[in-house]
C-alpha positions in Angstrom: 83.9 121.4 121.2 83.8 119.3 117.7 86.2 116.6 117.2 89.4 117.2 114.9 88.2 113.9 112.9 85.2 115.2 113.0 85.3 117.7 109.8 86.5 114.7 107.8 83.3 112.6 108.7 81.5 115.5 107.7 82.9 116.0 104.3 82.1 112.0 103.2 78.4 112.4 105.2 76.5 115.2 103.9 74.7 113.5 101.6 74.7 112.9 97.3 74.7 116.7 96.8 76.8 118.3 99.1 79.3 115.2 100.0 82.8 115.9 98.1 86.4 113.6 97.6 88.6 114.4 100.5 91.5 116.3 98.8 95.5 115.0 99.2 96.4 116.4 102.3 93.2 116.2 103.9 93.7 112.5 103.6 96.6 111.9 104.5 95.9 114.0 107.6 92.7 112.2 108.4 94.4 108.5 107.8 97.5 110.1 110.1 95.4 110.7 112.6 94.0 107.4 112.4 97.3 105.4 112.4 98.3 107.4 115.6 94.9 106.7 117.2 93.5 109.9 117.3 90.2 108.8 116.5 87.1 107.4 118.0 85.7 103.8 117.3 82.5 105.4 116.5 84.5 107.9 113.9 86.5 105.3 112.8 83.5 103.0 111.4 81.4 106.0 110.1 84.5 107.1 108.2 85.8 103.8 106.7 82.2 102.5 105.4 81.4 106.0 103.8 84.4 105.8 102.1 83.8 102.3 101.0 79.6 103.2 99.9 80.9 106.6 97.5 84.1 104.9 96.7 88.0 106.4 97.3 89.2 108.6 94.8 92.7 108.3 93.2 93.8 111.5 95.9 92.5 110.0 98.5 94.5 106.5 97.8 97.6 108.1 97.4 96.7 110.6 100.4 96.5 107.4 102.6 99.6 105.9 101.3 101.7 109.0 102.0 100.5 108.5 105.4 101.6 104.8 106.2 105.0 105.9 104.6 105.5 108.8 106.8 105.3 106.4 109.4 108.1 103.9 108.3 111.9 104.3 108.6 113.3 102.4 106.4 116.9 100.9 106.9 119.8 103.6 105.8 121.7 100.9 103.5 118.8 100.0 101.6 119.3 97.7 98.5 117.8 98.8 95.3 114.4 96.6 95.2 113.2 96.2 91.7 109.8 95.0 92.6 107.3 95.5 95.0 104.8 93.0 95.3 101.3 93.1 97.5 99.5 90.3 98.2 96.1 91.0 100.4 94.0 88.4 99.4 94.5 84.7 99.4 93.5 82.3 97.1 90.6 80.3 97.2 90.0 78.3 93.4 93.6 77.8 92.8 96.9 77.5 94.6 98.7 80.9 94.9 100.8 80.1 91.5 102.2 83.5 90.9 104.3 83.2 94.0 106.1 80.4 91.7 106.7 83.3 89.4 107.9 85.6 91.9 110.6 83.2 92.8 111.5 82.3 88.9 112.2 86.2 88.7 114.0 86.5 91.9 116.6 83.3 90.1 116.8 85.4 87.0 118.6 88.2 89.4 115.6 90.6 90.1 115.0 91.6 93.6 111.2 91.6 95.0 109.9 92.7 98.3 106.5 91.2 98.8 104.1 92.3 101.7 101.1 91.0 103.1 98.4 90.1 105.7 96.3 86.8 105.3 93.4 85.4 108.0 90.6 88.1 107.4 88.7 86.0 104.6 88.4 81.8 106.2 88.7 79.5 103.7 91.2 80.8 102.1 95.6 79.9 101.2 97.7 83.3 101.9 100.7 83.8 101.2 102.7 83.6 104.1 101.8 79.8 104.7 102.6 78.8 101.0 106.1 81.1 101.1 107.0 78.9 104.9 106.1 75.7 103.1 108.4 76.7 100.2 111.2 76.8 103.0 111.6 81.0 103.2 111.7 83.1 106.2 109.3 85.5 106.9 110.7 89.0 108.0 110.0 90.4 111.6 111.6 94.1 110.8 112.4 96.5 107.9 116.0 95.5 109.0 115.8 92.0 108.4 113.9 92.5 105.6 116.3 94.4 103.9 119.4 91.8 105.1 117.2 89.2 103.4 116.9 91.0 99.9 120.6 91.7 100.1 121.0 87.7 101.3 118.6 86.6 98.3 117.1 89.2 96.6 113.8 88.3 98.3 111.5 89.4 101.0 108.2 88.6 102.7 107.1 91.5 104.8 103.9 91.0 107.4 101.4 94.0 107.4 101.4 93.8 111.0 105.5 95.0 110.6 105.1 97.6 108.4 102.0 98.8 110.4 100.3 96.9 113.4 97.7 99.4 113.0 96.9 98.7 109.4 96.5 94.9 110.7 94.1 96.2 112.9 92.0 97.7 110.5 91.9 95.1 107.8 90.8 92.7 110.8 88.0 94.6 111.3 86.2 92.8 108.2 84.3 90.4 110.0 82.9 93.5 112.1 82.1 95.5 109.4 81.0 92.4 107.1 82.8 94.2 104.4 86.8 95.0 103.1 87.3 98.4 103.9 89.3 101.2 101.7 92.7 99.5 104.0 92.8 96.4 101.6 93.2 98.8 98.6 95.9 101.4 99.8 97.7 98.7 102.0 98.3 97.5 98.4 100.3 100.9 97.8 102.5 100.8 100.4 106.1 100.4 98.7 108.0 100.9 101.7 111.1 99.9 99.8 110.5 102.2 97.2 110.6 99.7 94.1 111.3 101.1 90.4 108.1 99.0 89.5 104.8 98.3 91.8 102.5 95.3 90.1 98.9 95.3 91.6 95.6 92.5 91.5 92.5 93.7 92.2 89.6 91.7 92.5 86.5 94.5 91.4 87.3 95.9 87.7 86.0 99.9 88.5 89.4 100.0 90.5 92.0 100.0 88.1 91.6 103.6 87.0 91.8 104.4 90.3 95.1 102.8 91.4 96.2 104.2 88.1 95.6 107.5 89.1 97.1 107.2 92.4 100.4 105.5 91.0 100.4 109.0 89.0 100.1 111.3 92.2 102.5 109.4 93.9 105.0 109.6 91.3 105.5 105.6 91.0 108.1 105.1 88.1 106.4 102.3 86.8 102.9 100.1 88.0 100.5 97.7 86.5 97.3 96.8 88.3 94.6 94.6 86.6 92.3 92.3 87.5 93.9 89.1 89.2 92.7 85.7 89.9 90.8 85.6 93.5 92.2 89.6 93.7 96.1 88.9 93.7 98.6 89.2 91.5 98.0 86.7 89.2 97.4 86.5 85.4 94.0 84.5 85.1 95.7 82.2 82.3 91.9 80.9 80.7 90.6 84.9 80.0 91.4 87.6 78.3 93.5 90.5 81.0 92.9 94.0 80.9 96.5 95.7 81.9 96.8 99.2 83.3 100.5 100.1 83.1 101.5 103.5 84.2 105.2 105.1 84.0 105.4 108.2 86.2 102.5 110.7 85.7 101.9 109.8 82.2 98.7 108.4 80.7 97.8 105.1 81.4 99.0 102.6 78.8 95.5 100.0 78.7 96.5 96.8 76.7 94.5 93.7 76.9 96.2 90.2 77.4 94.7 87.2 75.4 93.9 84.1 77.1 96.5 81.5 76.9 94.3 78.6 77.2 91.4 77.3 75.1 88.7 76.4 78.1 87.4 79.5 79.3 86.6 78.0 82.0 88.4 78.4 85.2 89.0 74.7 86.8 88.9 75.0 90.9 91.4 72.8 92.5 89.2 70.9 95.6 92.3 69.8 97.1 94.3 73.1 97.5 97.6 71.0 98.1 100.7 73.3 98.9 102.7 70.6 97.9 101.6 70.6 93.7 103.2 73.8 94.3 106.7 71.8 94.7 105.8 69.4 91.5 104.8 72.2 89.5 108.0 74.0 90.4 110.3 70.7 90.0 108.8 69.6 86.4 107.3 66.6 88.2 103.6 67.8 87.3 102.1 68.5 83.9 99.8 71.8 85.3 99.1 73.5 82.4 97.0 76.1 84.1 99.3 76.3 86.6 102.3 76.7 84.1 100.3 79.1 82.0 99.2 81.6 85.5 102.9 81.8 86.1 104.3 82.4 82.9 101.7 84.4 82.1 102.2 86.6 85.2 105.9 86.6 84.6 105.2 88.4 81.4 102.8 91.3 82.5 105.1 91.8 85.3 108.3 92.0 83.0 106.0 94.4 80.4 105.7 96.5 83.1 109.1 96.7 84.2 110.3 97.5 80.8 111.8 94.6 79.7 109.4 94.0 76.8 108.4 96.0 74.5 105.0 93.8 73.3 102.9 91.3 75.0 105.1 89.1 72.9 108.0 89.5 73.1 106.9 89.6 76.9 105.6 86.2 77.0 108.6 85.0 75.2 111.2 86.3 77.5 109.0 85.1 80.8 108.9 81.0 78.9 112.7 81.4 78.8 112.7 82.4 82.5 111.2 79.8 83.4 112.2 77.2 81.6 116.1 78.6 82.8 114.9 78.4 86.4 117.0 76.8 89.3 114.7 74.3 90.2 116.3 73.6 93.6 116.4 77.7 94.4 114.6 79.2 97.4 113.8 76.5 99.7 111.9 74.4 96.9 112.9 71.1 97.8 114.4 68.5 95.1 
């Protein structure tokens, strides 16, 4: 008897003339089977790599995301969350300056749920270790995450808390030698149904795919752009194309100008997390870092509908950064 999952491998592997994308419901069902452990290892490897070779369609990303959401049970008294912020890439050339931007937004009164993972690619600085260095806790459950958001408007949830199975799949990267589609759709889980979802990617060609998936999912607001290292972090030395979606409307595509004159991105050989504290306190004149922080906040505020133009968003972000409480959220004075 043919295995129930075999039909999904066959759809993707029939060759150039007969293969097709999975539909939304097929994608949801296929990922549900994977998450429940109903798939053989051989089928899993073939499925993920065929998807990688073909490249995912918006319907597939949306269906996979819905399958993960089907497994989640958010706390019944969930506080409202303004921003869903995914962090799955890690940084290797520059420190994760976006973390300071998120803290400044939290300081300004916005609530943020951040989720991500680490360790799948050696030689990178990941968000969890950065937050722990700054004295911020890591949630061990969704209930704990909700409590942290109520108390301090911020929580970081590791992927293994959201879905141990997805963490196992991401950890297969060294086995495949490639990232699998799991890296793409994990960013879209949005477990607390935040109104605005921010997404950073590494490859340019995926912006329309993620924007399309957000529209299928009915996400109220989302921005996707090619961030530094694949994180949600604007590269201040280069123009940045940003795709913003609002509900099912056509994406707004804007090119944000470079914030620095030098187009060459400096590499940080030390990657010393203490420098983040110095920048937060204002003890370090780090022009690249501040431009990155303010630039990332500006894209976020524009996506949230707090600014009607790029210029207004950048002015608002600069004001929030200047007004930050320099002793806030575990950053030492």
